[in-house]
N, C-alpha and C positions, 0 to 999 in steps of 0.2 A: 128201535131195533136193538141197541146194546142190552136193554132189559131181558132179551130173550136168551142171553147166555149166562149159564149159572156156573160160577166158580165152584171148585172142588178144594177144600182147604188141604194144603200140603204140609209135610214135615221135611225139613231140610236140614243136611249136615254141611257145615262150612268151616274154614280154617282161617283165622285171622293173618293177614299179609304182614306179620311182624318182622320177618325176614326176607321178604320179597326182594328180589333183584334178577338181573339178567347177567348170570355169571358164565354162561356157555351158550351154544347155539345148536339146537335140536329141531328147529323148524325155520321156514323162511322169514319170519317176522323177528326173529331173536338175533341181536347184534350186541355182543359182550361190551362194546365201546359206548353203547347208548346209556346215559345215565337215567335212573329211575328216582323220581321224587317219591320216596317212601311215605312222607306225611300226606301227600295227595293221593297216594294209592290206599293209604288207610282210611282217608276221608271218603273217597269214592266207594270203597268196600262197605264202610259204616252206612252209607246212604242206601246201598242194596239192601242190607240187612234191615234197616228201618223201613224201607218200603215193603218187604216181606211181612213183617210184623204188623205194620199199619194195615195190611190187607188181610189179617187174620192168620196167617201161616205161622207154624212153629219152627223155630231155628235152634238147632243144637250146634255146639262147637267142639271141635277137636284141638287139642293143644299143639301149636306149631313147634317145629325142631329147627333150631338154629342153622344146621348144616344143609336144610332143605328148602332152597328159595321158591320152588314151585309147588311147595305143599298147599298153597292157597287154592290151587286148582282142584278142589275137592271132587269134582265129576269124574276125574279120571281114575279116582282110587277104588272103584267097585261098580257093579250093578247090583242093586237091591230090589228083590221082586219077591212078593209072597212070603216075606219074612226071611228068606234066604239071601245070602251075600256071595256073590262071585267076585273074589278079590282080583287085583290087578298083578300082572306081570309086566313091567314097562319095557318098552323097547330100548330106551336110552339108559345105560348104567347109572347115570347121574340121578334118575328119579327112582330107581328100584327100592332104595330104603324107605321111601314114602309107604310102600305097601305095609311095612311091618308096624308103623305107627297107625295107620288107619285099622289094620287088622285087629290090633289091640283095643281100639276103640270099640269096634263092632262086637268083638268077644265079651268086652266089659258091659256092653248094652244088651247082652242076651241073645245075640244073633248066631245063627248057624253059618259058619264062614267056610267056604270051599276055595281052595287055592287054584288059580289058573294054571293049566298045564302047559300053555304056549303063550306067546305075546298077546296080551289082552289089556286094554286101556279104559276099561269101565264104561261109563256113560259118555265117555268121549266117542266112542263107536258103537255102543250098544243102548239103542233108544227104544224104550217101551212105547208102542203106538196101539193101544187098544188090544186087538186079538193077536197082534204081530209084536215081535221085536225087530226094528230095522237095524241092521248091522253094516258098518262100514269096514272096508278093508282096502289096502293098496299102499298105505304108508305105515301103519302102526298095527292095529288088531288083525290077527290072522284067521283064516277061514276055519282053521281047526278050533279056535276059541268060539266062533259062531256055534260049531257043532256042540261044543261043550255046554254053551248057555242053553241051547235047546234041550239037550238032556237033562241039564239040572232044573230048569224051570218048567219044561213041557210046554213051552210056548213056541209056535212056529217062527223060525228066525228067516227074515229076508236079507240075503247078502247083497250088498250094494258096493260096486267098485268106484272108489275115488281116483281122480286122475290129476288134478291141480294141486301141487304141494302146499299152495297157500291155505288150501282146505284139507289139511292133513288128518283131521278128525271128522267124524260125521256131523257132530254137533256144531261145527263151523259152518256147514252147508245145509243144514235142515233142523227144523224143530217142530215138535208136535203142538198143534193148537188145541185139539180136544183128543182125549184119551179114551173116550168110549168106543163101542163096537164100530160106530160109523164116524169115527173121528176124522180130522183133517190135519194137514201139515202145511208148512211153508218151506220153500226150498229154492236153491239156485241150481238150475239144470246143468249149466256148463261145469259144475265141479264133478260130474259123474260121466261114466261111459254111455255110449248111445243104448246099449241094452238095459242098463240100470235106469237111465232117464224113461225108457219105454215102461219098465216095470212100475216106476212111481207114476207115470201118467195113467197106466191101467188102474192102479190101486186108489189113486187120488185124483180123479178127473177135475175135481173142484179146488184142487191145492192153490194156495197163494204163492205165485211166482216172483221171486226177489230179483231185482236189478243187479248188475255187476257192481255198481257203486254201493248199494246197501249191503251186499254180501261182502265186499272188502271193509266195510265199516262195522263188520261183525253183527250186523243186524240178525242174522240167523243163529247166533249164539245167545238166543233168547229162552226165557222161560214163560210158560203159559199156564194159568190155573183154570183154563176153559172160559175165562171172561177177561181177566187182566193179563196183559201181555208186557212183562218186564223186558224193555227192548232197548238196544243202543240208542242214544239220543241223536247220533249223526244218521241213522237210517230213516230219514224222513219220509221217503216216498213209501217204504215198506209200512211205516207207522199210519200213514194215510189210507193205504190198502186195507189194513187190519181194522181201522176205524170204519171204513165203507162196509166190512164184512161183519160189523156188529161187536167187534172186540173193543177192549179199552186199553190203548197203549199207556204204558207207564214208563216214560223215557228216562234212562239213567246213563250217566257218563262213567265208564269204566276205562277210559282211553289209556290210563297208565299200564293197565295189564295187557292191552294190545301189544305192547312192546315185547311181551313174551308170548304172543299168539294166543292170548285168552280174553275172556269177556264173561258176560253175566253167567251163561250156563256153565261155563269152565269153573266157576267159582262155587257151584251149587250142586250138591250131591241131594238126590231125592230118596228119602227113606220110605219105601212103599211097603205097607202092612201086607 
């Protein structure tokens, strides 16, 4: 059955965790008195990059800035779709300077960059899913940013309300398994309001449903190329479900980054042509 899944080669943008630390608290996972093993974080991040390249994906890097410990979480910097970039306007003042560094990279790479008009945290809350963009709100990205994304990209945006502060970004509670017209997702229903759960059930009746344990292990902060799923190594039941569905789990340990509320997807911005 796994042979029926065909991967699509991706191009990713990442940022080395050279200055990664937990210096402030802007989500329930962050405790500034928690020590971070920078060497371990770098080794875990390097293993992620090797895994991407070993599976044929292209990885670009942006230079980290010393005063920006969360810059490693590249997914939050923008949404890139159809060669256009919707840049971020972070909710937390501590992260807002990251946008300048990332926007400069995009401009230098020849992208058309559009500034967010209201709080917008990139792929943290804006998740392309075939014919839609699934869009989270409730803690960070605003519904006004959802509307801006729809106008900019010309893709229907489906707003989803998050209710559990541990799942403060959509990409901590949901990820896309296949991005074709009839693609599928994995998600944790309890992260959403009843109405949003009903929308997801209607759109994705065959979705993979994660357990609470796997969701809290950042199993849904995963990256799929349509065949291989780069998934948190502690999300074992989710990996088993994916295997039964014909996907190939690629377990990775990014536990140091969970101290800041991040994981595999948080570290990965996709550059969509």
